[in-house]
VONUKOL-655681 format. One record per residue: z, x, y of N, C-alpha, C in turn. Coordinates in steps of 0.05 Angstrom, whole numbers, padded with zeros to 5 digits, always signed. Example, Ala and Ser with C-alpha at 12.3 -4.5 7.8 and 13.67 -1.06 7.14 Angstrom:
# residues 2
+00156+00264-00114+00156+00246-00090+00156+00264-00066+00142+00257-00045+00143+00273-00021+00157+00258+00001
***
This chain:
# residues 412
+02975+02528+02668+02960+02535+02693+02952+02564+02693+02968+02582+02682+02960+02610+02681+02935+02613+02663+02934+02598+02641+02911+02599+02624+02886+02590+02639+02889+02571+02657+02866+02561+02673+02856+02584+02691+02874+02599+02703+02865+02621+02721+02852+02643+02704+02864+02649+02681+02852+02670+02663+02824+02662+02655+02820+02637+02648+02794+02627+02639+02774+02629+02663+02783+02622+02687+02765+02624+02710+02756+02653+02714+02775+02672+02711+02767+02700+02714+02748+02710+02693+02752+02701+02668+02735+02709+02646+02707+02697+02650+02706+02671+02658+02680+02659+02663+02665+02674+02686+02680+02681+02707+02667+02696+02729+02656+02722+02719+02671+02736+02701+02661+02762+02691+02635+02758+02675+02635+02737+02657+02612+02732+02640+02588+02724+02657+02592+02706+02676+02570+02697+02693+02559+02720+02709+02577+02736+02721+02567+02758+02738+02552+02779+02721+02562+02784+02697+02548+02804+02680+02522+02794+02670+02522+02770+02658+02498+02760+02645+02476+02753+02665+02484+02745+02689+02464+02736+02708+02449+02759+02721+02459+02783+02720+02445+02804+02735+02445+02832+02722+02454+02835+02696+02453+02861+02685+02425+02871+02681+02406+02852+02677+02378+02860+02674+02368+02872+02700+02377+02862+02723+02369+02874+02749+02380+02902+02751+02404+02907+02742+02416+02934+02744+02400+02953+02727+02395+02945+02702+02381+02963+02683+02352+02968+02694+02339+02948+02704+02312+02951+02715+02312+02970+02739+02333+02968+02756+02334+02985+02779+02339+03014+02772+02358+03019+02753+02363+03046+02745+02339+03059+02731+02326+03043+02715+02302+03054+02701+02279+03059+02721+02278+03043+02742+02256+03046+02762+02258+03073+02777+02283+03082+02781+02286+03108+02796+02289+03132+02778+02281+03128+02752+02279+03151+02734+02299+03154+02712+02318+03135+02709+02338+03137+02688+02326+03134+02661+02335+03150+02641+02328+03146+02614+02343+03121+02603+02336+03110+02580+02351+03088+02569+02381+03095+02566+02387+03119+02557+02415+03127+02555+02429+03128+02581+02416+03139+02602+02428+03141+02628+02432+03113+02641+02412+03095+02636+02415+03068+02647+02438+03054+02634+02441+03056+02608+02464+03044+02594+02490+03056+02603+02490+03082+02608+02514+03095+02618+02521+03085+02646+02501+03081+02663+02506+03070+02689+02517+03042+02689+02507+03026+02671+02517+02998+02668+02547+02999+02659+02553+03016+02639+02580+03018+02630+02599+03029+02653+02589+03049+02668+02605+03060+02689+02611+03039+02711+02591+03022+02717+02595+03001+02736+02616+02981+02727+02614+02973+02701+02634+02954+02690+02662+02966+02692+02664+02992+02685+02691+03004+02687+02701+03006+02716+02683+03012+02734+02690+03013+02762+02699+02985+02772+02684+02965+02765+02691+02937+02773+02718+02930+02761+02722+02935+02736+02747+02928+02723+02771+02942+02735+02768+02969+02740+02790+02984+02751+02798+02974+02779+02778+02970+02796+02783+02961+02824+02794+02933+02824+02783+02915+02808+02793+02888+02807+02822+02887+02798+02829+02902+02778+02857+02903+02768+02875+02914+02790+02867+02936+02803+02883+02949+02824+02888+02930+02848+02866+02919+02858+02868+02903+02882+02882+02877+02876+02877+02865+02853+02891+02840+02846+02920+02843+02844+02929+02865+02831+02958+02870+02827+02971+02880+02853+02955+02895+02869+02966+02906+02894+02970+02885+02916+02950+02868+02920+02951+02849+02942+02957+02821+02934+02957+02815+02908+02963+02788+02898+02943+02768+02911+02918+02776+02912+02897+02758+02922+02873+02759+02903+02858+02737+02902+02834+02736+02884+02811+02752+02896+02813+02778+02896+02792+02795+02908+02772+02802+02885+02750+02788+02885+02730+02792+02864+02712+02816+02870+02707+02831+02849+02690+02855+02851+02666+02852+02834+02644+02864+02842+02618+02862+02827+02602+02887+02833+02580+02890+02818+02561+02911+02825+02542+02899+02846+02527+02917+02859+02509+02909+02880+02483+02900+02868+02480+02874+02864+02455+02864+02853+02432+02868+02873+02435+02862+02899+02414+02868+02918+02407+02898+02919+02428+02915+02915+02423+02943+02914+02406+02951+02890+02411+02938+02867+02394+02944+02843+02365+02935+02848+02362+02912+02861+02335+02902+02868+02322+02922+02887+02337+02934+02905+02326+02955+02922+02315+02978+02906+02329+02986+02885+02320+03008+02868+02293+03001+02854+02291+02976+02845+02266+02967+02833+02243+02969+02853+02248+02960+02878+02227+02962+02898+02221+02990+02906+02240+03008+02904+02236+03036+02912+02219+03051+02892+02225+03047+02866+02209+03060+02845+02216+03090+02842+02199+03105+02829+02204+03133+02824+02208+03149+02850+02226+03168+02849+02233+03183+02873+02229+03213+02868+02224+03229+02888+02222+03258+02884+02249+03269+02874+02247+03285+02853+02271+03296+02841+02282+03279+02818+02271+03256+02813+02278+03240+02791+02306+03228+02793+02318+03221+02771+02344+03207+02771+02366+03224+02783+02367+03251+02779+02389+03266+02792+02388+03263+02822+02364+03261+02834+02363+03257+02863+02373+03229+02870+02367+03209+02853+02377+03182+02858+02408+03181+02856+02419+03196+02837+02448+03197+02834+02460+03210+02859+02447+03230+02869+02457+03242+02894+02458+03222+02917+02437+03205+02918+02437+03184+02939+02459+03164+02934+02464+03157+02908+02486+03139+02902+02513+03150+02913+02517+03176+02909+02542+03188+02918+02544+03188+02949+02521+03192+02962+02521+03191+02991+02528+03163+03000+02516+03143+02987+02523+03115+02994+02552+03109+02990+02564+03119+02968+02592+03115+02963+02609+03128+02985+02600+03152+02994+02614+03165+03016+02613+03149+03042+02590+03136+03047+02588+03120+03071+02607+03095+03069+02610+03084+03045+02628+03061+03042+02657+03070+03047+02664+03094+03037+02691+03104+03042+02695+03109+03072+02674+03120+03085+02676+03125+03113+02679+03099+03129+02666+03078+03119+02669+03052+03132+02697+03041+03130+02711+03049+03109+02739+03041+03106+02758+03058+03122+02751+03084+03126+02769+03102+03141+02765+03100+03171+02741+03092+03179+02734+03091+03208+02721+03064+03213+02727+03052+03236+02716+03026+03242+02687+03026+03250+02676+03049+03258+02649+03048+03271+02626+03042+03251+02627+03050+03225+02605+03042+03207+02604+03012+03204+02627+02999+03202+02627+02969+03199+02616+02957+03224+02623+02968+03248+02612+02958+03273+02582+02961+03274+02573+02984+03264+02544+02989+03264+02529+02968+03246+02541+02962+03223+02529+02942+03206+02529+02915+03220+02551+02908+03233+02553+02883+03247+02533+02881+03270+02525+02905+03281+02507+02905+03304+02478+02899+03295+02471+02902+03269+02444+02895+03260+02440+02865+03262+02420+02856+03276+02415+02827+03278+02413+02814+03251+02426+02791+03248+02425+02778+03222+02397+02771+03212+02378+02763+03230+02352+02758+03220+02338+02783+03207+02343+02806+03219+02331+02830+03209+02344+02838+03182+02370+02836+03180+02384+02842+03155+02375+02823+03133+02373+02797+03139+02364+02778+03119+02335+02783+03111+02318+02790+03130+02290+02795+03123+02287+02819+03106+02303+02840+03111+02301+02864+03095+02309+02858+03066+02330+02843+03062+02338+02836+03035+02317+02818+03022+02305+02800+03036+02284+02782+03025+02260+02799+03017+02252+02818+03033+02230+02835+03026+02235+02852+03002+02260+02861+02999+02268+02878+02976+02265+02862+02949+02274+02837+02949+02276+02823+02924+02252+02805+02919+02232+02804+02937+02210+02786+02934+02194+02791+02909+02188+02817+02903+02172+02823+02880+02185+02815+02854+02212+02817+02853+02227+02809+02829+02226+02778+02826+02227+02764+02849+02228+02735+02847+02202+02723+02839+02180+02738+02842+02154+02728+02833+02149+02734+02803+02167+02749+02791+02163+02757+02763+02163+02732+02744+02179+02711+02748+02177+02688+02729+02149+02676+02728+02136+02675+02751+02109+02664+02752+02090+02682+02736+02092+02709+02740+02075+02727+02725+02080+02725+02695+02106+02722+02688+02112+02720+02660+02101+02695+02647+02101+02673+02661+02089+02648+02650+02059+02652+02645+02046+02667+02662+02017+02672+02659+02012+02692+02636+02028+02713+02635+02023+02735+02615+02033+02728+02587+02058+02717+02585+02069+02712+02559+02081+02683+02559+02065+02663+02560+02075+02636+02563+02093+02626+02540+02088+02635+02516+02105+02626+02493+02133+02636+02496+02138+02659+02508+02165+02669+02513+02177+02660+02539+02160+02659+02560+02171+02655+02586+02176+02625+02593+02159+02607+02583+02162+02579+02590+02189+02568+02581+02198+02573+02555+02225+02563+02548+02247+02574+02565+02244+02599+02574+02265+02612+02591+02266+02598+02618+02243+02593+02630+02243+02581+02656+02252+02551+02655+02244+02537+02634+02252+02509+02631+02282+02507+02627+02293+02526+02611+02323+02526+02607+02337+02530+02634+02327+02549+02649+02339+02555+02675+02337+02530+02693+02314+02516+02693+02311+02493+02710+02330+02470+02703+02333+02465+02677+02350+02443+02668+02380+02450+02674+02388+02474+02668+02416+02481+02674+02421+02483+02704+02401+02491+02719+02404+02491+02748+02410+02463+02759+02400+02443+02745+02405+02415+02753+02433+02406+02745+02443+02414+02721+02467+02402+02711+02491+02422+02710+02486+02447+02704+02507+02467+02702+02498+02492+02717+02499+02491+02743+02486+02512+02759+02496+02540+02753+02522+02544+02749+02532+02571+02745+02524+02583+02719+02514+02565+02700+02506+02575+02674+02476+02576+02671+02461+02572+02693+02432+02571+02692+02420+02598+02683+02428+02620+02696+02417+02646+02689+02428+02656+02662+02454+02654+02656+02463+02661+02629+02448+02645+02607+02444+02619+02612+02429+02603+02592+02401+02613+02588+02387+02619+02611+02360+02629+02609+02360+02656+02594+02380+02673+02599+02382+02698+02585+02386+02694+02555+02403+02674+02547+02407+02669+02519+02381+02660+02505+02365+02644+02519+02339+02636+02507+02321+02660+02506+02321+02677+02525+02305+02701+02524+02313+02719+02501+02339+02722+02496+02348+02738+02473+02338+02726+02446+02339+02699+02444+02329+02686+02420+02299+02691+02417+02284+02689+02440+02255+02694+02438+02249+02723+02430+02265+02741+02440+02261+02769+02433+02267+02773+02403+02288+02761+02393+02295+02764+02365+02273+02752+02347+02261+02730+02356+02240+02717+02339+02213+02731+02341+02207+02741+02364+02180+02752+02369+02180+02782+02375+02203+02794+02376+02204+02822+02384+02191+02840+02364+02182+02864+02373+02168+02882+02355+02188+02898+02338+02178+02910+02318+02193+02929+02302+02215+02916+02285+02236+02930+02282+02258+02922+02263+02281+02911+02278+02277+02903+02303+02299+02890+02318+02319+02910+02327+02345+02904+02325+02365+02921+02336+02376+02941+02317+02365+02942+02292+02377+02959+02272+02375+02988+02279+02354+02997+02293+02351+03025+02300+02361+03032+02328+02372+03013+02342+02381+03018+02369+02409+03030+02370+02414+03046+02391+02441+03057+02395+02458+03037+02409+02475+03023+02394+02490+03001+02405+02518+03009+02415+02527+03033+02407+02553+03042+02416+02552+03050+02445+02573+03044+02460+02573+03052+02488+02574+03082+02491+02560+03094+02509+02559+03123+02512+02558+03129+02542+02574+03149+02550+02574+03158+02578+02558+03183+02580+02539+03184+02599+02523+03208+02604+02528+03217+02632+02538+03241+02635+02542+03253+02662+02516+03264+02672+02509+03256+02697+02484+03265+02710+02491+03283+02733+02482+03308+02733+02487+03326+02755+02470+03318+02779+02483+03311+02801+02467+03301+02824+02453+03323+02839+02431+03316+02852+02418+03334+02871+02413+03319+02897+02413+03333+02919+02409+03320+02945+02381+03326+02955+02366+03304+02959+02339+03306+02969+02339+03289+02995+02333+03301+03018+02335+03286+03043+02318+03260+03043+02294+03261+03033+02278+03237+03033+02289+03215+03015+02301+03223+02993+02313+03204+02975+02338+03192+02987+02353+03209+03001+02377+03199+03015+02369+03177+03036+02348+03182+03050+02339+03163+03070+02327+03138+03056+02313+03142+03034+02300+03120+03020+02320+03102+03005+02341+03114+02994+02359+03099+02976+02387+03096+02989+02399+03119+02997+02428+03118+03005+02432+03100+03029+02416+03103+03050+02421+03087+03074+02414+03058+03070+02391+03051+03059+02386+03022+03053+02405+03010+03033+02414+03026+03013+02433+03016+02994+02460+03010+03007+02468+03027+03025+02493+03022+03040+02490+02997+03057+02468+02995+03072+02464+02972+03089+02463+02946+03074+02448+02946+03052+02445+02921+03036+02472+02914+03023+02486+02934+03013+02512+02928+03000+02533+02918+03020+02533+02929+03044+02552+02920+03064+02544+02892+03074+02519+02889+03082+02510+02864+03095+02507+02841+03075+02499+02846+03050+02494+02825+03032+02516+02820+03011+02535+02838+03010+02557+02835+02990+02584+02836+03003+02591+02858+03016+02618+02861+03026+02625+02842+03048+02607+02839+03068+02613+02820+03090+02614+02791+03080+02593+02782+03064+02595+02755+03054+02619+02750+03035+02626+02771+03020+02649+02769+03002+02675+02763+03018+02678+02777+03040+02702+02772+03057+02700+02744+03068+02676+02735+03076+02673+02708+03087+02680+02687+03067+02671+02690+03042+02678+02670+03021+02708+02668+03017+02721+02691+03016+02750+02690+03012+02764+02677+03036+02753+02682+03060+02765+02671+03084+02763+02640+03084+02742+02630+03072+02740+02600+03071+02762+02588+03054+02773+02603+03036+02795+02593+03019+02822+02603+03028+02823+02615+03052+02848+02622+03064+02858+02650+03058+02841+02667+03047+02850+02694+03040+02837+02714+03060+02853+02732+03070+02843+02753+03088+02854+02780+03078+02841+02791+03058+02851+02817+03049+02844+02839+03069+02860+02861+03068+02855+02883+03087+02828+02897+03081+02809+02894+03098+02782+02904+03092+02780+02934+03088+02793+02949+03105+02790+02978+03104+02801+02990+03078+02825+02983+03069+02833+02994+03043+02815+02984+03020+02805+02960+03022+02787+02950+03001+02762+02966+03000+02750+02973+03024+02726+02989+03025+02731+03017+03014+02754+03028+03020+02760+03055+03009+02761+03054+02978+02774+03033+02968+02776+03030+02938+02749+03027+02925+02732+03009+02936+02706+03005+02923+02688+03029+02928+02692+03044+02950+02676+03068+02955+02683+03090+02935+02709+03094+02930+02717+03113+02910+02707+03106+02882+02709+03080+02876+02699+03071+02849+02669+03075+02847+02655+03071+02869+02626+03075+02869+02619+03104+02865+02635+03122+02877+02630+03151+02874+02634+03159+02845+02656+03149+02833+02662+03156+02805+02640+03145+02787+02631+03120+02792+02610+03109+02775+02583+03123+02779+02578+03133+02803+02553+03146+02809+02549+03171+02792+02570+03185+02787+02568+03209+02770+02557+03203+02742+02561+03179+02733+02552+03170+02707+02529+03151+02708+02516+03149+02731+02492+03133+02733+02494+03106+02747+02518+03098+02755+02521+03072+02769+02514+03074+02799+02502+03053+02810+02492+03055+02837+02513+03047+02858+02527+03024+02855+02546+03016+02876+02564+02993+02866+02589+02994+02873+02609+02973+02868+02616+02961+02894+02621+02935+02895+02626+02922+02921+02641+02895+02916+02648+02883+02938+02660+02856+02937+02640+02836+02926+02649+02818+02910+02631+02797+02900+02627+02776+02922+02602+02767+02925+02595+02746+02944+02592+02719+02931+02578+02719+02908+02572+02693+02895+02594+02684+02877+02603+02702+02859+02623+02695+02840+02651+02694+02852+02654+02702+02878+02680+02701+02890+02691+02673+02891+02674+02653+02893+02683+02625+02894+02694+02616+02867+02686+02629+02846+02697+02621+02819+02726+02630+02816+02735+02650+02830+02762+02659+02827+02780+02651+02850+02768+02646+02874+02785+02639+02897+02787+02609+02902+02771+02593+02889+02771+02564+02894+02794+02549+02882+02798+02524+02889+02821+02509+02879+02819+02502+02849+02795+02504+02838+02793+02499+02809+02805+02521+02792+02810+02544+02805+02822+02567+02791+02851+02562+02785+02866+02553+02805+02894+02547+02802+02903+02530+02826+02919+02510+02822+02927+02493+02845+02944+02508+02865+02957+02530+02856+02974+02545+02875+02958+02569+02884+02951+02571+02910+02935+02593+02920+02948+02620+02915+02975+02621+02914+02989+02645+02909+02987+02656+02881+02975+02640+02862+02972+02649+02834+02944+02654+02826+02925+02651+02845+02897+02655+02837+02890+02684+02833+02907+02703+02841+02901+02731+02836+02900+02736+02806+02912+02720+02790+02911+02723+02761+02882+02723+02751+02865+02707+02764+02837+02706+02757+02823+02733+02762+02831+02747+02783+02819+02773+02789+02827+02793+02768+02852+02792+02759+02860+02810+02737+02845+02804+02712+02841+02779+02706+02825+02771+02682+02796+02780+02685+02786+02778+02710+02759+02787+02715+02756+02817+02709+02776+02833+02718+02775+02861+02713+02776+02867+02683+02794+02854+02669+02795+02859+02640+02770+02850+02626+02758+02828+02635+02733+02819+02623+02710+02838+02627+02709+02850+02652+02687+02869+02657+02690+02894+02640+02715+02903+02637+02719+02927+02620+02710+02921+02592+02715+02897+02582+02706+02890+02555+02676+02888+02553+02664+02875+02573+02635+02872+02573+02620+02899+02575+02633+02918+02588+02621+02944+02590+02615+02957+02563+02631+02950+02543+02627+02961+02516+02601+02951+02504+02589+02931+02515+02563+02921+02505+02539+02932+02520+02543+02953+02536+02521+02964+02552+02498+02974+02534+02506+02986+02511+02485+02996+02493+02468+02973+02481+02482+02951+02474+02467+02928+02464+02449+02916+02485+02459+02915+02510+02443+02904+02532+02418+02921+02536+02421+02948+02535+02397+02965+02539+02378+02962+02516+02389+02958+02491+02371+02954+02468+02355+02929+02471+02367+02907+02480+02353+02882+02484+02331+02886+02504+02336+02900+02526+02316+02905+02546+02293+02920+02535+02298+02941+02519+02277+02957+02508+02260+02942+02488+02272+02922+02474+02257+02907+02454+02239+02885+02467+02246+02877+02491+02232+02854+02503+02208+02864+02520+02188+02847+02524+02167+02854+02542+02179+02858+02570+02170+02879+02584+02182+02885+02611+02181+02861+02630+02159+02846+02629+02156+02824+02648+02177+02802+02642+02185+02799+02617+02205+02779+02610+02232+02786+02622+02240+02812+02619+02265+02821+02631+02265+02818+02661+02243+02825+02674+02240+02822+02702+02241+02793+02711+02230+02775+02694+02231+02747+02700+02259+02736+02700+02276+02744+02681+02304+02735+02681+02318+02745+02706+02312+02770+02713+02324+02781+02737+02315+02766+02762+02289+02759+02762+02279+02743+02785+02292+02716+02788+02297+02703+02765+02311+02677+02766+02339+02680+02778+02352+02703+02771+02379+02707+02781+02379+02712+02812+02357+02722+02822+02356+02729+02851+02343+02707+02868+02334+02685+02857+02322+02664+02873+02341+02653+02894+02367+02647+02887+02385+02638+02908+02389+02658+02931+02390+02684+02924+02392+02704+02945+02367+02705+02962+02344+02701+02950+02319+02700+02966+02319+02677+02985+02328+02653+02976+02329+02630+02993+02347+02633+03016+02371+02643+03011+02391+02646+03033+02383+02668+03052+02371+02689+03043+02363+02711+03061+02339+02702+03078+02320+02687+03067+02298+02677+03083+02307+02657+03104+02326+02640+03095+02337+02621+03115+02351+02635+03138+02366+02656+03132+02380+02670+03153+02360+02686+03170+02337+02693+03159+02318+02709+03174+02303+02693+03195+02297+02667+03189+02279+02652+03206+02293+02629+03220+02319+02626+03217+02333+02603+03229+02333+02606+03259+02339+02630+03269+02341+02634+03298+02313+02640+03310+02302+02623+03327+02275+02628+03338+02273+02654+03353+02294+02663+03366+02292+02686+03383+02286+02711+03367+02297+02713+03343+02292+02738+03327+02272+02734+03305+02257+02713+03306+02239+02706+03283+02217+02727+03280+02204+02736+03302+02182+02755+03300+02191+02781+03288+02214+02791+03298+02223+02817+03287+02231+02814+03258+02242+02791+03250+02249+02786+03222+02224+02786+03205+02203+02773+03214+02178+02771+03199+02166+02799+03195+02166+02815+03216+02156+02843+03214+02173+02858+03194+02199+02855+03195+02216+02869+03175+02210+02861+03147+02206+02834+03143+02200+02824+03116+02173+02834+03106+02153+02834+03123+02126+02842+03114+02126+02872+03107+02137+02888+03124+02137+02917+03119+02154+02924+03094+02177+02911+03091+02193+02916+03067+02180+02907+03042+02168+02884+03042+02155+02873+03019+02130+02888+03011+02118+02903+03030+02093+02918+03024+02098+02939+03003+02122+02949+03001+02127+02971+02981+02116+02998+02989+02109+03002+03014+02097+03027+03022+02117+03049+03022+02107+03074+03020+02123+03098+03022+02110+03117+03041+02125+03126+03061+02116+03145+03081+02136+03168+03082+02125+03193+03079+02142+03217+03079+02163+03216+03057+02156+03203+03035+02174+03200+03013+02196+03181+03017+02195+03165+03039+02217+03146+03045+02206+03118+03040+02223+03102+03026+02214+03076+03017+02212+03055+03038+02201+03032+03030+02194+03010+03049+02219+02997+03061+02241+02996+03048+02265+02983+03059+02273+02996+03085+02273+03022+03086+02281+03036+03111+02260+03031+03133+02234+03033+03126+02214+03028+03146+02213+03000+03156+02220+02981+03138+02222+02953+03147+02244+02949+03167+02266+02962+03163+02288+02961+03182+02280+02973+03209+02267+02996+03208+02258+03009+03232+02237+02992+03247+02218+02981+03232+02197+02965+03245+02209+02940+03258+02228+02927+03244+02241+02904+03255+02257+02910+03280+02271+02933+03280+02287+02940+03304+02269+02946+03327+02247+02960+03322+02228+02967+03344+02215+02941+03355+02209+02923+03337+02197+02897+03346+02217+02882+03363+02242+02882+03355+02263+02868+03370+02266+02880+03398+02265+02907+03400+02267+02919+03426+02242+02913+03443+02219+02913+03431+02194+02908+03446+02193+02880+03457+02202+02861+03441+02200+02832+03448+02225+02822+03463+02245+02839+03466+02269+02831+03481+02262+02825+03510+02267+02800+03518+02259+02791+03545+02282+02794+03564+02277+02807+03586+02296+02809+03608+02287+02793+03632+02304+02782+03647+02296+02767+03671+02282+02785+03691+02262+02775+03706+02249+02792+03726+02269+02804+03745+02260+02826+03759+02277+02840+03777+02287+02822+03800+02268+02805+03810+02276+02787+03831+02298+02768+03822+02295+02758+03797+02316+02740+03787+02342+02754+03783+02341+02780+03773+02365+02795+03770+02379+02800+03796+02363+02808+03817+02375+02814+03843+02387+02789+03856+02373+02766+03853+02383+02741+03865+02409+02732+03851+02409+02735+03824+02433+02727+03810+02456+02745+03817+02450+02772+03821+02472+02790+03829+02482+02783+03857+02464+02776+03875+02472+02769+03902+02489+02743+03902+02480+02724+03885+02496+02700+03883+02524+02705+03872+02525+02723+03852+02551+02729+03841+02569+02742+03862+02557+02760+03878+02574+02773+03899+02582+02753+03920+02564+02734+03926+02571+02714+03947+02593+02695+03937+02593+02691+03910+02613+02672+03899+02641+02684+03899+02643+02711+03897+02669+02724+03894+02688+02718+03917+02678+02720+03943+02697+02714+03965+02705+02684+03965+02685+02667+03958+02692+02639+03956+02713+02633+03935+02711+02648+03912+02731+02644+03891+02758+02654+03900+02757+02677+03915+02783+02688+03924+02796+02669+03944+02779+02658+03962+02790+02639+03982+02801+02614+03969+02785+02605+03948+02795+02581+03933+02822+02587+03920+02824+02612+03909+02848+02619+03896+02871+02621+03915+02866+02632+03939+02887+02634+03960+02896+02606+03968+02877+02588+03972+02884+02560+03979+02901+02547+03958+02893+02552+03933+02909+02540+03911+02937+02552+03910+02939+02578+03917+02966+02590+03917+02983+02578+03939+02970+02574+03962+02986+02562+03984+02995+02534+03977+02976+02519+03966+02984+02491+03960+03005+02489+03939+03006+02509+03921+03026+02508+03900+03053+02518+03911
***
């Protein structure tokens, strides 16, 4: 049975890594990272995930799955180049990590996140990842010989082995790159893992463009759903110490190029579910195996970067888009399910998806602002006459309730 839990943790590590490392590398490269810095960031994230998963699993004896922020990486892709280059982006990563730690030390940041209407939060995430999710279509048009087998593999595995759909598509993409890739293949690539320290700089516009939206997306799309997934299986880990741990890990990873570490939302079910171990008290073993697996996979960051550099950019983005399709579906559903907040959600989605930049601040922040303003504008209050009449009725009811209560007391 222990072997079953270990295998579940290793599978979770492989699925989480293979399904979204292309999104991470694309995001880091989009905000100015060199190939070496992007590979360093990927390795730092793997080390952060591994360290936190091992610590929390052994400390609390719960299957607390840890991952990198895939929606956050998609946010970086949508943001693109920033003033000050990658050092300014790293400064924003550190600010985001500080906000996560603050959320663990004080209850008000978590309350502020909870106060954001769910339709607006879902619409912002959908707008962030929309451009990536359309990449498979563009790839089929631009490079059909490479992209069609990848998409078909994803579709077939999505039908029969859902959790392996994106890793399977990635494997086919690697084969396609090896058969049709330019140059001499991987022989000249730097495959050994390397850590590059990036000295951060603080740019106010970059902090607003990256740090704040990254914090909001990571909390709303990863940490909160991650807690909810574990709760469905009967686990309620202490949120505030968990946030402090992942915030500190994010800060350490940021110095070497990593953007954010957080609770896993999707792969959490692979370690917390009954298939992991029949005894809920022994499923924490899967989290420890997940941590060890991520540390091992981090050693392949150089190889991952080499594969990305050898492949057509649209093919890498297509694999990332396939990985984000479930997130797009769930975020769109959450955005438009409630009729009352639908207009503000649509405004948030349109502004975020536009990719506009104003005052050096990216579209994700402006989408959130536009959605909030729309919600305030369209918030309907009852007319003054109705408010006054309802107030008068409430006041008139109070003596009646007191009299009824006195009568009840006498009768008893």
